[in-house]
C-alpha positions in Angstrom: -26.8 -6.4 34.3 -29.6 -4.2 32.7 -32.7 -5.9 31.9 -33.5 -3.6 29.0 -29.8 -3.9 27.6 -29.9 -6.2 24.4 -27.4 -8.6 23.4 -26.7 -9.6 20.0 -24.7 -12.6 19.2 -23.6 -12.9 15.4 -22.2 -16.2 14.1 -19.1 -16.3 11.8 -21.1 -17.5 8.6 -23.5 -14.6 9.3 -20.8 -11.8 9.0 -20.3 -11.0 5.2 -16.6 -10.8 4.4 -15.4 -7.9 2.1 -13.8 -9.1 -1.4 -10.2 -8.2 -1.8 -9.0 -7.6 -5.1 -5.2 -7.4 -6.5 -5.1 -4.7 -9.1 -2.5 -3.6 -11.6 -2.6 0.1 -12.1 -0.3 2.6 -13.6 1.0 5.7 -12.1 0.9 8.3 -15.2 0.8 11.7 -13.4 0.9 12.9 -9.6 -2.7 13.1 -9.1 -2.8 9.2 -9.5 -1.7 9.1 -6.1 -5.4 9.9 -4.9 -7.0 6.9 -7.1 -4.1 4.5 -5.8 -5.0 5.9 -1.9 -8.7 5.1 -2.7 -8.1 1.6 -3.6 -5.9 0.9 -0.8 -8.7 2.3 1.4 -11.2 -0.1 0.2 -8.9 -2.9 1.1 -7.5 -3.6 -2.2 -3.8 -4.8 -2.9 -2.1 -2.5 -5.7 0.6 -3.5 -8.1 1.8 0.0 -9.2 3.8 0.8 -12.7 5.8 3.6 -11.9 7.9 3.8 -15.6 5.4 6.1 -17.2 5.4 8.9 -14.7 9.3 8.2 -14.1 10.0 8.7 -17.7 8.2 12.1 -17.9 9.2 13.6 -14.5 11.6 11.9 -11.9 10.8 14.7 -9.3 7.3 13.7 -9.6 8.0 10.3 -9.4 9.6 10.9 -5.9 6.8 13.1 -4.7 4.5 10.3 -5.6 6.4 7.4 -4.0 7.0 9.7 -0.9 3.4 10.6 -0.6 2.4 6.8 -0.9 4.9 5.8 1.7 3.4 8.4 4.0 -0.1 7.2 3.2 0.7 3.5 4.0 2.5 4.6 7.0 -0.4 6.3 8.4 -2.8 3.4 7.4 -0.5 0.7 8.6 -0.4 -1.0 5.4 3.0 -2.2 3.6 4.7 -1.0 0.5 7.7 -2.8 -1.3 9.5 -2.3 -4.8 8.9 -4.9 -7.3 12.1 -4.6 -9.5 12.8 -1.4 -11.4 9.2 -0.6 -12.7 6.9 -1.4 -10.0 5.9 -1.0 -6.4 3.3 -3.3 -4.5 0.9 -1.5 -1.9 -1.3 -3.2 0.7 -3.8 -2.6 3.2 -3.1 -3.0 6.9 -4.8 -6.4 6.7 -1.9 -7.7 4.3 2.1 -8.0 5.2 4.6 -8.2 2.3 7.1 -11.2 3.0 10.7 -10.3 2.6 13.5 -12.4 2.6 16.7 -11.7 4.3 18.6 -12.1 0.8 16.2 -9.9 -1.2 16.9 -6.7 0.7 20.6 -5.6 0.0 22.1 -4.1 3.5 23.5 -1.2 1.6 20.3 -0.4 -0.6 19.3 3.2 -1.0 16.0 2.7 -2.9 13.5 5.6 -1.6 10.9 2.9 -0.5 13.2 1.3 1.6 15.1 4.3 3.0 11.3 5.6 3.5 10.2 3.0 5.5 13.2 2.7 7.7 12.8 6.5 8.5 15.8 7.7 6.7 15.5 10.4 3.9 
């Protein structure tokens, strides 16, 4: 062992833990996707209401969902639908629990298709 090499020992109590927030946000336009990505990058859990954009432009809504699915996959996070109006997005440190009954086997929602690689 190199005598000039220093070893630093950290106790668990000395390591600061980052606060994780659960945030409710609204997707009003395609540009909001960048804000959502930033929040996930910070480690926050987001509940995203997609209805406002869906009422204005269905194609932009699909683009936004696909962009978010791609991003979540890249950062090894998780994404799921919460009813008709919302999705939940988590960072890589959080997984979304799914019961076998909650996901219909013949479901064709864009979030579920994207997660499985079907487009």
